C-alpha positions in Angstrom: -29.1 -2.8 -29.1 -26.3 -2.5 -31.7 -22.8 -1.5 -30.7 -21.9 1.9 -32.3 -19.4 1.7 -35.1 -17.0 4.0 -33.2 -16.8 1.5 -30.3 -16.1 -1.4 -32.7 -13.3 0.6 -34.4 -11.8 1.5 -31.0 -11.9 -2.1 -29.8 -10.1 -3.1 -33.0 -7.4 -0.5 -32.4 -7.1 -1.5 -28.7 -6.5 -5.2 -29.6 -3.2 -4.3 -31.3 -2.3 -1.1 -29.5 -0.7 0.5 -32.6 -1.2 0.1 -36.3 -1.5 2.0 -39.6 -4.8 3.3 -41.0 -4.4 0.8 -43.9 -4.0 -2.1 -41.6 -7.0 -1.0 -39.5 -9.2 -0.5 -42.7 -8.2 -4.0 -43.9 -9.0 -5.5 -40.5 -12.4 -3.9 -40.4 -13.2 -5.0 -43.9 -12.1 -8.5 -43.0 -14.6 -8.5 -40.1 -17.4 -7.4 -42.5 -17.5 -3.7 -41.6 -17.3 -1.9 -44.9 -17.0 1.8 -44.3 -16.6 4.6 -46.7 -13.3 6.6 -46.5 -15.1 9.7 -45.3 -16.9 7.8 -42.5 -13.6 6.1 -41.6 -11.8 9.4 -41.3 -14.7 10.9 -39.3 -14.5 7.9 -36.8 -10.8 8.4 -36.4 -11.3 12.1 -35.8 -14.0 11.5 -33.2 -11.9 9.0 -31.3 -8.9 11.5 -31.4 -11.1 14.3 -30.1 -12.3 12.1 -27.3 -8.7 11.5 -26.4 -8.9 7.8 -26.9 -6.4 7.5 -29.8 -3.5 9.5 -31.3 -3.2 9.8 -35.1 0.1 10.9 -36.7 1.2 11.0 -40.3 4.1 8.6 -41.1 4.3 9.2 -44.8 2.2 11.2 -47.3 -0.4 8.5 -47.5 -0.1 6.5 -44.2 -1.1 7.4 -40.7 0.0 5.7 -37.5 -2.9 5.1 -35.0 -2.1 4.5 -31.3 -4.0 4.1 -28.1 -3.6 6.9 -25.7 -2.3 5.6 -22.3 -3.4 7.7 -19.4 -1.1 7.6 -16.4 -2.7 8.3 -13.1 -0.6 10.7 -11.0 -0.3 9.9 -7.3 -0.4 13.0 -5.2 1.9 12.6 -2.3 0.0 15.0 -0.1 -3.3 13.3 -0.8 -1.7 10.0 0.0 -0.3 11.3 3.3 -3.7 12.8 4.2 -5.4 9.5 3.5 -3.0 7.6 5.8 -3.5 10.2 8.6 -7.3 9.9 8.3 -7.1 6.1 8.5 -4.8 6.3 11.5 -7.1 8.8 13.2 -10.1 6.6 12.4 -8.5 3.5 13.9 -7.3 5.5 16.9 -10.9 6.7 17.6 -11.9 3.2 18.8 -11.5 2.5 22.5 -8.8 0.0 23.5 -7.0 0.3 20.1 -3.3 0.0 20.3 -0.8 -0.1 17.6 
């Protein structure tokens, strides 16, 4: 089963974390993936819509492509509830002392 082109492009971006569209296109061409400009723009748009990358214009002809880093928020209340549930579970065993 062939890996979709979108995944290959995403992996290439993920390798360097941040690059320009020209650098990405050259890297893809170097790896033997010759893509038309329309298809290249469509792939970038799809990845941006999926929330995997962020594309911003640097100059009139150059775009900066970056990986989107998702920070997982820790909910303090959920964390406290989890600790209480673990303590209650451990305390439910006979002869348990802490």
